[in-house]
PDB file of N, CA, C and O in Angstrom:
ATOM      1  N   MET A   1       6.623  15.872  -2.382  1.00  0.00           N
ATOM      2  CA  MET A   1       5.731  14.740  -2.486  1.00  0.00           C
ATOM      3  C   MET A   1       6.374  13.551  -1.796  1.00  0.00           C
ATOM      4  O   MET A   1       7.534  13.238  -2.061  1.00  0.00           O
ATOM      5  N   VAL A   2       5.651  12.893  -0.929  1.00  0.00           N
ATOM      6  CA  VAL A   2       6.103  11.688  -0.249  1.00  0.00           C
ATOM      7  C   VAL A   2       5.197  10.555  -0.727  1.00  0.00           C
ATOM      8  O   VAL A   2       3.978  10.606  -0.565  1.00  0.00           O
ATOM      9  N   MET A   3       5.813   9.536  -1.314  1.00  0.00           N
ATOM     10  CA  MET A   3       5.062   8.363  -1.767  1.00  0.00           C
ATOM     11  C   MET A   3       5.429   7.179  -0.899  1.00  0.00           C
ATOM     12  O   MET A   3       6.603   6.830  -0.770  1.00  0.00           O
ATOM     13  N   ARG A   4       4.433   6.569  -0.312  1.00  0.00           N
ATOM     14  CA  ARG A   4       4.633   5.361   0.490  1.00  0.00           C
ATOM     15  C   ARG A   4       4.151   4.183  -0.343  1.00  0.00           C
ATOM     16  O   ARG A   4       3.027   4.196  -0.843  1.00  0.00           O
ATOM     17  N   LEU A   5       4.989   3.168  -0.495  1.00  0.00           N
ATOM     18  CA  LEU A   5       4.634   1.986  -1.262  1.00  0.00           C
ATOM     19  C   LEU A   5       4.591   0.794  -0.333  1.00  0.00           C
ATOM     20  O   LEU A   5       5.572   0.481   0.341  1.00  0.00           O
ATOM     21  N   VAL A   6       3.443   0.129  -0.302  1.00  0.00           N
ATOM     22  CA  VAL A   6       3.320  -1.115   0.463  1.00  0.00           C
ATOM     23  C   VAL A   6       2.877  -2.203  -0.485  1.00  0.00           C
ATOM     24  O   VAL A   6       2.168  -1.949  -1.459  1.00  0.00           O
ATOM     25  N   SER A   7       3.300  -3.416  -0.191  1.00  0.00           N
ATOM     26  CA  SER A   7       2.934  -4.495  -1.095  1.00  0.00           C
ATOM     27  C   SER A   7       2.270  -5.630  -0.332  1.00  0.00           C
ATOM     28  O   SER A   7       1.050  -5.772  -0.409  1.00  0.00           O
ATOM     29  N   ALA A   8       3.000  -6.422   0.381  1.00  0.00           N
ATOM     30  CA  ALA A   8       2.439  -7.584   1.063  1.00  0.00           C
ATOM     31  C   ALA A   8       2.236  -7.303   2.544  1.00  0.00           C
ATOM     32  O   ALA A   8       2.725  -6.305   3.073  1.00  0.00           O
ATOM     33  N   ARG A   9       1.513  -8.188   3.202  1.00  0.00           N
ATOM     34  CA  ARG A   9       1.185  -7.979   4.602  1.00  0.00           C
ATOM     35  C   ARG A   9       2.396  -7.659   5.489  1.00  0.00           C
ATOM     36  O   ARG A   9       2.270  -6.798   6.360  1.00  0.00           O
ATOM     37  N   PRO A  10       3.561  -8.301   5.320  1.00  0.00           N
ATOM     38  CA  PRO A  10       4.681  -7.940   6.205  1.00  0.00           C
ATOM     39  C   PRO A  10       5.116  -6.497   6.081  1.00  0.00           C
ATOM     40  O   PRO A  10       5.746  -5.972   7.000  1.00  0.00           O
ATOM     41  N   HIS A  11       4.806  -5.841   4.989  1.00  0.00           N
ATOM     42  CA  HIS A  11       5.171  -4.437   4.812  1.00  0.00           C
ATOM     43  C   HIS A  11       4.196  -3.482   5.475  1.00  0.00           C
ATOM     44  O   HIS A  11       4.541  -2.332   5.746  1.00  0.00           O
ATOM     45  N   PHE A  12       2.987  -3.944   5.739  1.00  0.00           N
ATOM     46  CA  PHE A  12       1.969  -3.074   6.332  1.00  0.00           C
ATOM     47  C   PHE A  12       2.377  -2.632   7.737  1.00  0.00           C
ATOM     48  O   PHE A  12       2.218  -1.464   8.090  1.00  0.00           O
ATOM     49  N   ILE A  13       2.906  -3.567   8.543  1.00  0.00           N
ATOM     50  CA  ILE A  13       3.195  -3.264   9.938  1.00  0.00           C
ATOM     51  C   ILE A  13       4.301  -2.227  10.078  1.00  0.00           C
ATOM     52  O   ILE A  13       4.101  -1.260  10.813  1.00  0.00           O
ATOM     53  N   PRO A  14       5.474  -2.362   9.414  1.00  0.00           N
ATOM     54  CA  PRO A  14       6.471  -1.300   9.552  1.00  0.00           C
ATOM     55  C   PRO A  14       6.050   0.019   8.877  1.00  0.00           C
ATOM     56  O   PRO A  14       6.585   1.076   9.211  1.00  0.00           O
ATOM     57  N   ALA A  15       5.125  -0.033   7.959  1.00  0.00           N
ATOM     58  CA  ALA A  15       4.670   1.192   7.300  1.00  0.00           C
ATOM     59  C   ALA A  15       3.693   1.975   8.172  1.00  0.00           C
ATOM     60  O   ALA A  15       3.467   3.161   7.934  1.00  0.00           O
ATOM     61  N   THR A  16       3.118   1.330   9.170  1.00  0.00           N
ATOM     62  CA  THR A  16       2.095   1.958   9.993  1.00  0.00           C
ATOM     63  C   THR A  16       2.575   3.243  10.667  1.00  0.00           C
ATOM     64  O   THR A  16       1.886   4.257  10.552  1.00  0.00           O
ATOM     65  N   PRO A  17       3.725   3.261  11.369  1.00  0.00           N
ATOM     66  CA  PRO A  17       4.137   4.524  12.011  1.00  0.00           C
ATOM     67  C   PRO A  17       4.380   5.647  11.012  1.00  0.00           C
ATOM     68  O   PRO A  17       4.078   6.805  11.301  1.00  0.00           O
ATOM     69  N   VAL A  18       4.919   5.323   9.851  1.00  0.00           N
ATOM     70  CA  VAL A  18       5.149   6.336   8.836  1.00  0.00           C
ATOM     71  C   VAL A  18       3.825   6.891   8.328  1.00  0.00           C
ATOM     72  O   VAL A  18       3.658   8.104   8.200  1.00  0.00           O
ATOM     73  N   CYS A  19       2.890   5.998   8.042  1.00  0.00           N
ATOM     74  CA  CYS A  19       1.578   6.430   7.554  1.00  0.00           C
ATOM     75  C   CYS A  19       0.864   7.287   8.602  1.00  0.00           C
ATOM     76  O   CYS A  19       0.240   8.294   8.267  1.00  0.00           O
ATOM     77  N   THR A  20       0.958   6.883   9.862  1.00  0.00           N
ATOM     78  CA  THR A  20       0.311   7.640  10.934  1.00  0.00           C
ATOM     79  C   THR A  20       0.917   9.030  11.051  1.00  0.00           C
ATOM     80  O   THR A  20       0.196  10.018  11.189  1.00  0.00           O
ATOM     81  N   ALA A  21       2.238   9.107  10.995  1.00  0.00           N
ATOM     82  CA  ALA A  21       2.914  10.398  11.117  1.00  0.00           C
ATOM     83  C   ALA A  21       2.575  11.327   9.954  1.00  0.00           C
ATOM     84  O   ALA A  21       2.488  12.541  10.140  1.00  0.00           O
ATOM     85  N   LEU A  22       2.388  10.784   8.787  1.00  0.00           N
ATOM     86  CA  LEU A  22       2.113  11.586   7.607  1.00  0.00           C
ATOM     87  C   LEU A  22       0.642  11.976   7.460  1.00  0.00           C
ATOM     88  O   LEU A  22       0.317  12.858   6.665  1.00  0.00           O
ATOM     89  N   GLN A  23      -0.235  11.342   8.202  1.00  0.00           N
ATOM     90  CA  GLN A  23      -1.659  11.653   8.067  1.00  0.00           C
ATOM     91  C   GLN A  23      -1.980  13.076   8.467  1.00  0.00           C
ATOM     92  O   GLN A  23      -2.915  13.669   7.930  1.00  0.00           O
ATOM     93  N   ASP A  24      -1.228  13.636   9.396  1.00  0.00           N
ATOM     94  CA  ASP A  24      -1.525  14.973   9.901  1.00  0.00           C
ATOM     95  C   ASP A  24      -0.649  16.061   9.294  1.00  0.00           C
ATOM     96  O   ASP A  24      -0.625  17.186   9.795  1.00  0.00           O
ATOM     97  N   THR A  25       0.066  15.744   8.231  1.00  0.00           N
ATOM     98  CA  THR A  25       0.963  16.721   7.633  1.00  0.00           C
ATOM     99  C   THR A  25       0.375  17.296   6.355  1.00  0.00           C
ATOM    100  O   THR A  25      -0.800  17.089   6.054  1.00  0.00           O
ATOM    101  N   SER A  26       1.180  18.002   5.623  1.00  0.00           N
ATOM    102  CA  SER A  26       0.720  18.655   4.396  1.00  0.00           C
ATOM    103  C   SER A  26       0.192  17.651   3.388  1.00  0.00           C
ATOM    104  O   SER A  26       0.480  16.459   3.490  1.00  0.00           O
ATOM    105  N   PRO A  27      -0.581  18.124   2.410  1.00  0.00           N
ATOM    106  CA  PRO A  27      -1.252  17.235   1.463  1.00  0.00           C
ATOM    107  C   PRO A  27      -0.329  16.566   0.441  1.00  0.00           C
ATOM    108  O   PRO A  27      -0.821  15.792  -0.381  1.00  0.00           O
ATOM    109  N   GLY A  28       0.977  16.822   0.449  1.00  0.00           N
ATOM    110  CA  GLY A  28       1.863  16.270  -0.558  1.00  0.00           C
ATOM    111  C   GLY A  28       2.294  14.844  -0.255  1.00  0.00           C
ATOM    112  O   GLY A  28       3.488  14.568  -0.137  1.00  0.00           O
ATOM    113  N   LYS A  29       1.335  13.941  -0.130  1.00  0.00           N
ATOM    114  CA  LYS A  29       1.664  12.553   0.187  1.00  0.00           C
ATOM    115  C   LYS A  29       0.687  11.625  -0.512  1.00  0.00           C
ATOM    116  O   LYS A  29      -0.448  12.005  -0.799  1.00  0.00           O
ATOM    117  N   MET A  30       1.138  10.393  -0.785  1.00  0.00           N
ATOM    118  CA  MET A  30       0.238   9.417  -1.374  1.00  0.00           C
ATOM    119  C   MET A  30       0.636   8.033  -0.918  1.00  0.00           C
ATOM    120  O   MET A  30       1.806   7.771  -0.640  1.00  0.00           O
ATOM    121  N   LEU A  31      -0.342   7.148  -0.840  1.00  0.00           N
ATOM    122  CA  LEU A  31      -0.121   5.766  -0.470  1.00  0.00           C
ATOM    123  C   LEU A  31      -0.403   4.899  -1.690  1.00  0.00           C
ATOM    124  O   LEU A  31      -1.498   4.938  -2.252  1.00  0.00           O
ATOM    125  N   VAL A  32       0.596   4.116  -2.095  1.00  0.00           N
ATOM    126  CA  VAL A  32       0.459   3.240  -3.262  1.00  0.00           C
ATOM    127  C   VAL A  32       0.519   1.809  -2.756  1.00  0.00           C
ATOM    128  O   VAL A  32       1.454   1.428  -2.053  1.00  0.00           O
ATOM    129  N   HIS A  33      -0.484   1.022  -3.116  1.00  0.00           N
ATOM    130  CA  HIS A  33      -0.542  -0.388  -2.729  1.00  0.00           C
ATOM    131  C   HIS A  33      -0.278  -1.235  -3.963  1.00  0.00           C
ATOM    132  O   HIS A  33      -0.974  -1.116  -4.971  1.00  0.00           O
ATOM    133  N   ALA A  34       0.734  -2.092  -3.875  1.00  0.00           N
ATOM    134  CA  ALA A  34       1.135  -2.906  -5.033  1.00  0.00           C
ATOM    135  C   ALA A  34       0.133  -3.975  -5.412  1.00  0.00           C
ATOM    136  O   ALA A  34       0.120  -4.433  -6.555  1.00  0.00           O
ATOM    137  N   GLY A  35      -0.701  -4.376  -4.483  1.00  0.00           N
ATOM    138  CA  GLY A  35      -1.748  -5.333  -4.848  1.00  0.00           C
ATOM    139  C   GLY A  35      -1.620  -6.713  -4.223  1.00  0.00           C
ATOM    140  O   GLY A  35      -2.336  -7.633  -4.620  1.00  0.00           O
ATOM    141  N   GLN A  36      -0.736  -6.877  -3.265  1.00  0.00           N
ATOM    142  CA  GLN A  36      -0.646  -8.131  -2.550  1.00  0.00           C
ATOM    143  C   GLN A  36      -1.064  -7.866  -1.113  1.00  0.00           C
ATOM    144  O   GLN A  36      -0.737  -6.778  -0.639  1.00  0.00           O
ATOM    145  N   PRO A  37      -1.725  -8.696  -0.382  1.00  0.00           N
ATOM    146  CA  PRO A  37      -2.194 -10.009  -0.799  1.00  0.00           C
ATOM    147  C   PRO A  37      -3.225  -9.864  -1.915  1.00  0.00           C
ATOM    148  O   PRO A  37      -3.808  -8.798  -2.114  1.00  0.00           O
ATOM    149  N   TYR A  38      -3.427 -10.925  -2.612  1.00  0.00           N
ATOM    150  CA  TYR A  38      -4.238 -10.879  -3.809  1.00  0.00           C
ATOM    151  C   TYR A  38      -5.709 -10.709  -3.523  1.00  0.00           C
ATOM    152  O   TYR A  38      -6.486 -10.416  -4.432  1.00  0.00           O
ATOM    153  N   ASP A  39      -6.103 -10.884  -2.295  1.00  0.00           N
ATOM    154  CA  ASP A  39      -7.486 -10.664  -1.893  1.00  0.00           C
ATOM    155  C   ASP A  39      -7.609  -9.230  -1.378  1.00  0.00           C
ATOM    156  O   ASP A  39      -7.078  -8.902  -0.317  1.00  0.00           O
ATOM    157  N   ASP A  40      -8.293  -8.394  -2.113  1.00  0.00           N
ATOM    158  CA  ASP A  40      -8.399  -6.990  -1.763  1.00  0.00           C
ATOM    159  C   ASP A  40      -9.108  -6.786  -0.428  1.00  0.00           C
ATOM    160  O   ASP A  40      -8.812  -5.823   0.279  1.00  0.00           O
ATOM    161  N   VAL A  41     -10.027  -7.663  -0.072  1.00  0.00           N
ATOM    162  CA  VAL A  41     -10.747  -7.542   1.201  1.00  0.00           C
ATOM    163  C   VAL A  41      -9.764  -7.683   2.370  1.00  0.00           C
ATOM    164  O   VAL A  41      -9.889  -6.972   3.367  1.00  0.00           O
ATOM    165  N   ILE A  42      -8.800  -8.583   2.258  1.00  0.00           N
ATOM    166  CA  ILE A  42      -7.805  -8.765   3.321  1.00  0.00           C
ATOM    167  C   ILE A  42      -6.976  -7.477   3.484  1.00  0.00           C
ATOM    168  O   ILE A  42      -6.706  -7.047   4.605  1.00  0.00           O
ATOM    169  N   SER A  43      -6.586  -6.883   2.383  1.00  0.00           N
ATOM    170  CA  SER A  43      -5.817  -5.644   2.434  1.00  0.00           C
ATOM    171  C   SER A  43      -6.604  -4.548   3.153  1.00  0.00           C
ATOM    172  O   SER A  43      -6.065  -3.852   4.014  1.00  0.00           O
ATOM    173  N   VAL A  44      -7.858  -4.402   2.802  1.00  0.00           N
ATOM    174  CA  VAL A  44      -8.696  -3.360   3.418  1.00  0.00           C
ATOM    175  C   VAL A  44      -8.808  -3.600   4.917  1.00  0.00           C
ATOM    176  O   VAL A  44      -8.752  -2.656   5.705  1.00  0.00           O
ATOM    177  N   VAL A  45      -8.969  -4.867   5.316  1.00  0.00           N
ATOM    178  CA  VAL A  45      -9.061  -5.196   6.737  1.00  0.00           C
ATOM    179  C   VAL A  45      -7.760  -4.830   7.456  1.00  0.00           C
ATOM    180  O   VAL A  45      -7.797  -4.242   8.536  1.00  0.00           O
ATOM    181  N   PHE A  46      -6.620  -5.171   6.870  1.00  0.00           N
ATOM    182  CA  PHE A  46      -5.325  -4.809   7.481  1.00  0.00           C
ATOM    183  C   PHE A  46      -5.184  -3.299   7.575  1.00  0.00           C
ATOM    184  O   PHE A  46      -4.752  -2.796   8.612  1.00  0.00           O
ATOM    185  N   PHE A  47      -5.528  -2.572   6.546  1.00  0.00           N
ATOM    186  CA  PHE A  47      -5.420  -1.113   6.575  1.00  0.00           C
ATOM    187  C   PHE A  47      -6.288  -0.570   7.709  1.00  0.00           C
ATOM    188  O   PHE A  47      -5.863   0.319   8.448  1.00  0.00           O
ATOM    189  N   HIS A  48      -7.489  -1.096   7.845  1.00  0.00           N
ATOM    190  CA  HIS A  48      -8.407  -0.622   8.882  1.00  0.00           C
ATOM    191  C   HIS A  48      -7.871  -0.936  10.285  1.00  0.00           C
ATOM    192  O   HIS A  48      -7.847  -0.061  11.151  1.00  0.00           O
ATOM    193  N   ILE A  49      -7.442  -2.182  10.505  1.00  0.00           N
ATOM    194  CA  ILE A  49      -6.948  -2.588  11.816  1.00  0.00           C
ATOM    195  C   ILE A  49      -5.727  -1.784  12.222  1.00  0.00           C
ATOM    196  O   ILE A  49      -5.605  -1.382  13.379  1.00  0.00           O
ATOM    197  N   LEU A  50      -4.819  -1.543  11.280  1.00  0.00           N
ATOM    198  CA  LEU A  50      -3.578  -0.818  11.585  1.00  0.00           C
ATOM    199  C   LEU A  50      -3.760   0.703  11.558  1.00  0.00           C
ATOM    200  O   LEU A  50      -2.845   1.445  11.913  1.00  0.00           O
ATOM    201  N   GLY A  51      -4.929   1.160  11.140  1.00  0.00           N
ATOM    202  CA  GLY A  51      -5.178   2.598  11.116  1.00  0.00           C
ATOM    203  C   GLY A  51      -4.465   3.313   9.968  1.00  0.00           C
ATOM    204  O   GLY A  51      -4.171   4.505  10.063  1.00  0.00           O
ATOM    205  N   ILE A  52      -4.188   2.584   8.886  1.00  0.00           N
ATOM    206  CA  ILE A  52      -3.553   3.190   7.717  1.00  0.00           C
ATOM    207  C   ILE A  52      -4.636   3.801   6.844  1.00  0.00           C
ATOM    208  O   ILE A  52      -5.680   3.189   6.620  1.00  0.00           O
ATOM    209  N   SER A  53      -4.391   4.996   6.357  1.00  0.00           N
ATOM    210  CA  SER A  53      -5.383   5.659   5.516  1.00  0.00           C
ATOM    211  C   SER A  53      -5.627   4.889   4.225  1.00  0.00           C
ATOM    212  O   SER A  53      -4.819   4.053   3.822  1.00  0.00           O
ATOM    213  N   ASP A  54      -6.736   5.179   3.593  1.00  0.00           N
ATOM    214  CA  ASP A  54      -7.061   4.534   2.326  1.00  0.00           C
ATOM    215  C   ASP A  54      -5.971   4.803   1.313  1.00  0.00           C
ATOM    216  O   ASP A  54      -5.351   5.866   1.310  1.00  0.00           O
ATOM    217  N   ARG A  55      -5.748   3.831   0.458  1.00  0.00           N
ATOM    218  CA  ARG A  55      -4.708   3.979  -0.568  1.00  0.00           C
ATOM    219  C   ARG A  55      -5.162   4.975  -1.647  1.00  0.00           C
ATOM    220  O   ARG A  55      -6.347   5.119  -1.944  1.00  0.00           O
ATOM    221  N   ASP A  56      -4.178   5.635  -2.202  1.00  0.00           N
ATOM    222  CA  ASP A  56      -4.465   6.564  -3.293  1.00  0.00           C
ATOM    223  C   ASP A  56      -4.396   5.867  -4.646  1.00  0.00           C
ATOM    224  O   ASP A  56      -5.110   6.231  -5.581  1.00  0.00           O
ATOM    225  N   TYR A  57      -3.533   4.867  -4.740  1.00  0.00           N
ATOM    226  CA  TYR A  57      -3.381   4.100  -5.975  1.00  0.00           C
ATOM    227  C   TYR A  57      -3.270   2.635  -5.654  1.00  0.00           C
ATOM    228  O   TYR A  57      -2.666   2.259  -4.650  1.00  0.00           O
ATOM    229  N   TYR A  58      -3.849   1.799  -6.500  1.00  0.00           N
ATOM    230  CA  TYR A  58      -3.789   0.347  -6.355  1.00  0.00           C
ATOM    231  C   TYR A  58      -3.235  -0.209  -7.661  1.00  0.00           C
ATOM    232  O   TYR A  58      -3.873  -0.098  -8.708  1.00  0.00           O
ATOM    233  N   LEU A  59      -2.040  -0.811  -7.599  1.00  0.00           N
ATOM    234  CA  LEU A  59      -1.360  -1.261  -8.807  1.00  0.00           C
ATOM    235  C   LEU A  59      -1.811  -2.619  -9.323  1.00  0.00           C
ATOM    236  O   LEU A  59      -1.602  -2.939 -10.493  1.00  0.00           O
ATOM    237  N   SER A  60      -2.429  -3.422  -8.457  1.00  0.00           N
ATOM    238  CA  SER A  60      -2.941  -4.731  -8.850  1.00  0.00           C
ATOM    239  C   SER A  60      -1.865  -5.603  -9.510  1.00  0.00           C
ATOM    240  O   SER A  60      -2.117  -6.262 -10.519  1.00  0.00           O
ATOM    241  N   ALA A  61      -0.683  -5.596  -8.933  1.00  0.00           N
ATOM    242  CA  ALA A  61       0.412  -6.429  -9.454  1.00  0.00           C
ATOM    243  C   ALA A  61       0.258  -7.836  -8.904  1.00  0.00           C
ATOM    244  O   ALA A  61       0.644  -8.114  -7.769  1.00  0.00           O
ATOM    245  N   ALA A  62      -0.294  -8.699  -9.693  1.00  0.00           N
ATOM    246  CA  ALA A  62      -0.600 -10.070  -9.258  1.00  0.00           C
ATOM    247  C   ALA A  62       0.630 -10.955  -9.389  1.00  0.00           C
ATOM    248  O   ALA A  62       1.681 -10.526  -9.867  1.00  0.00           O
ATOM    249  N   SER A  63       0.474 -12.198  -8.952  1.00  0.00           N
ATOM    250  CA  SER A  63       1.559 -13.161  -9.034  1.00  0.00           C
ATOM    251  C   SER A  63       1.840 -13.533 -10.474  1.00  0.00           C
ATOM    252  O   SER A  63       0.996 -14.106 -11.163  1.00  0.00           O
ATOM    253  N   ASP A  64       3.028 -13.203 -10.913  1.00  0.00           N
ATOM    254  CA  ASP A  64       3.472 -13.529 -12.280  1.00  0.00           C
ATOM    255  C   ASP A  64       4.976 -13.362 -12.305  1.00  0.00           C
ATOM    256  O   ASP A  64       5.587 -13.134 -11.260  1.00  0.00           O
ATOM    257  N   SER A  65       5.568 -13.468 -13.437  1.00  0.00           N
ATOM    258  CA  SER A  65       7.018 -13.278 -13.520  1.00  0.00           C
ATOM    259  C   SER A  65       7.354 -11.817 -13.228  1.00  0.00           C
ATOM    260  O   SER A  65       6.501 -10.935 -13.326  1.00  0.00           O
ATOM    261  N   HIS A  66       8.603 -11.586 -12.871  1.00  0.00           N
ATOM    262  CA  HIS A  66       9.061 -10.225 -12.565  1.00  0.00           C
ATOM    263  C   HIS A  66       8.799  -9.303 -13.738  1.00  0.00           C
ATOM    264  O   HIS A  66       8.355  -8.170 -13.552  1.00  0.00           O
ATOM    265  N   LEU A  67       9.066  -9.769 -14.923  1.00  0.00           N
ATOM    266  CA  LEU A  67       8.870  -8.952 -16.115  1.00  0.00           C
ATOM    267  C   LEU A  67       7.412  -8.519 -16.272  1.00  0.00           C
ATOM    268  O   LEU A  67       7.137  -7.346 -16.525  1.00  0.00           O
ATOM    269  N   TRP A  68       6.494  -9.445 -16.125  1.00  0.00           N
ATOM    270  CA  TRP A  68       5.066  -9.123 -16.300  1.00  0.00           C
ATOM    271  C   TRP A  68       4.550  -8.222 -15.200  1.00  0.00           C
ATOM    272  O   TRP A  68       3.710  -7.356 -15.444  1.00  0.00           O
ATOM    273  N   GLN A  69       5.051  -8.422 -13.975  1.00  0.00           N
ATOM    274  CA  GLN A  69       4.640  -7.538 -12.867  1.00  0.00           C
ATOM    275  C   GLN A  69       5.107  -6.110 -13.138  1.00  0.00           C
ATOM    276  O   GLN A  69       4.343  -5.164 -12.949  1.00  0.00           O
ATOM    277  N   CYS A  70       6.359  -5.947 -13.583  1.00  0.00           N
ATOM    278  CA  CYS A  70       6.868  -4.599 -13.875  1.00  0.00           C
ATOM    279  C   CYS A  70       6.104  -3.947 -15.032  1.00  0.00           C
ATOM    280  O   CYS A  70       5.832  -2.747 -15.007  1.00  0.00           O
ATOM    281  N   MET A  71       5.764  -4.742 -16.034  1.00  0.00           N
ATOM    282  CA  MET A  71       5.022  -4.184 -17.160  1.00  0.00           C
ATOM    283  C   MET A  71       3.622  -3.773 -16.731  1.00  0.00           C
ATOM    284  O   MET A  71       3.086  -2.791 -17.246  1.00  0.00           O
ATOM    285  N   ALA A  72       3.016  -4.508 -15.793  1.00  0.00           N
ATOM    286  CA  ALA A  72       1.680  -4.201 -15.336  1.00  0.00           C
ATOM    287  C   ALA A  72       1.673  -2.892 -14.563  1.00  0.00           C
ATOM    288  O   ALA A  72       0.721  -2.116 -14.644  1.00  0.00           O
ATOM    289  N   VAL A  73       2.742  -2.653 -13.815  1.00  0.00           N
ATOM    290  CA  VAL A  73       2.828  -1.431 -13.025  1.00  0.00           C
ATOM    291  C   VAL A  73       3.109  -0.279 -13.920  1.00  0.00           C
ATOM    292  O   VAL A  73       3.220   0.854 -13.452  1.00  0.00           O
TER     293      VAL A  73
END
């Protein structure tokens, strides 16, 4: 199982080659999005523009203290 975790916009760009390479491989992979930027529409647009597959899980970790973000996840 290969899990790719992306969170904020700066992580989307370096994750793109990895996501692209894994799209054509075996089914043991998943994309987890931590939930930043906080506007889900922006995330979907970035995923579409960069050609990243749809996320498998969305953690919705919003802006809060580290403790609360970890508890939410």
